[in-house]
C-alpha positions in Angstrom: 79.6 50.1 92.8 76.0 51.3 93.4 77.2 53.6 96.1 79.8 55.1 93.7 77.1 55.5 91.0 74.8 57.4 93.5 77.7 59.6 94.6 78.5 60.4 90.9 74.8 61.3 90.2 74.7 63.5 93.3 77.8 65.4 92.2 76.5 65.9 88.7 73.1 67.0 89.9 74.7 69.5 92.3 77.0 70.8 89.5 74.0 71.3 87.2 72.0 73.2 89.9 75.0 75.4 90.7 75.5 76.2 87.0 71.8 77.0 86.6 71.9 79.3 89.6 75.0 81.1 88.2 73.4 81.7 84.8 70.2 82.9 86.4 72.1 85.4 88.6 74.1 86.7 85.7 70.9 87.2 83.6 69.3 89.1 86.5 72.4 91.3 86.9 72.3 92.2 83.1 68.6 93.3 83.5 69.6 95.7 86.3 72.4 97.1 84.1 69.9 98.1 81.4 68.0 100.5 83.7 69.2 104.0 83.0 70.3 106.2 85.9 67.7 108.8 86.9 68.1 112.4 85.6 69.8 114.3 88.4 67.9 117.0 90.3 69.9 120.3 90.0 67.8 122.3 92.5 69.8 123.6 95.6 66.6 124.2 97.5 63.7 121.9 98.5 60.9 122.3 95.9 58.3 121.8 98.7 59.5 123.9 101.6 62.0 126.2 99.8 64.7 125.5 102.4 68.3 125.2 101.3 69.2 121.5 100.8 71.7 120.3 103.4 70.8 122.8 106.2 68.7 120.1 108.0 71.2 117.3 107.3 71.5 115.1 104.3 68.8 115.7 101.7 66.1 113.0 101.3 66.6 111.6 97.8 64.3 109.4 95.8 63.3 108.6 92.2 60.1 109.8 90.6 59.3 108.7 87.0 62.9 108.4 86.1 63.9 111.7 87.8 66.0 112.1 90.9 64.2 114.3 93.5 65.9 115.9 96.5 63.9 117.2 99.4 65.1 118.7 102.6 63.5 116.0 104.8 61.3 112.9 104.5 58.2 114.9 105.8 58.2 116.9 102.6 57.6 113.8 100.6 54.0 113.6 101.9 53.3 117.1 100.4 55.2 116.2 97.2 53.0 113.1 96.7 49.8 115.3 97.0 50.8 117.3 93.9 53.9 115.9 92.3 53.4 117.8 89.0 53.6 121.1 90.9 57.0 120.3 92.3 58.4 118.5 89.2 57.8 121.8 87.3 60.1 123.5 89.8 62.8 120.8 89.3 62.4 121.0 85.5 62.7 124.8 85.5 65.9 124.5 87.5 67.2 122.0 84.9 66.4 124.4 82.0 68.0 127.3 83.8 71.1 125.2 84.4 71.3 124.2 80.8 70.9 127.8 79.6 73.8 128.9 81.9 75.9 126.0 80.8 75.5 127.1 77.1 76.4 130.7 78.0 79.5 129.5 80.0 80.6 127.3 77.0 80.2 130.2 74.5 82.2 132.5 76.8 85.0 129.9 77.2 85.4 129.4 73.4 86.2 133.1 72.9 
């Protein structure tokens, strides 16, 4: 009878640990879902080197302050990190130019 009681306690303890682990994992997944996706980088050239993205292989992509940044290669990240504001201005200018052309395109298509 004591053996059966120990076995029952072991099963219940294991079930409780499993349930706790499941709830914790679900809570962690929900936290990750709340993080917004970074704003896409619309530049077609590397803001550091000026090279066309994709000519040297797949662009090096990373996130900087909630913004996606695309560089032609990982080596350009060193220069980017020296003066990120300088390069972010180029990315933001491309975004503004893209939005302006989108508005023009939308007006033309409504006619």
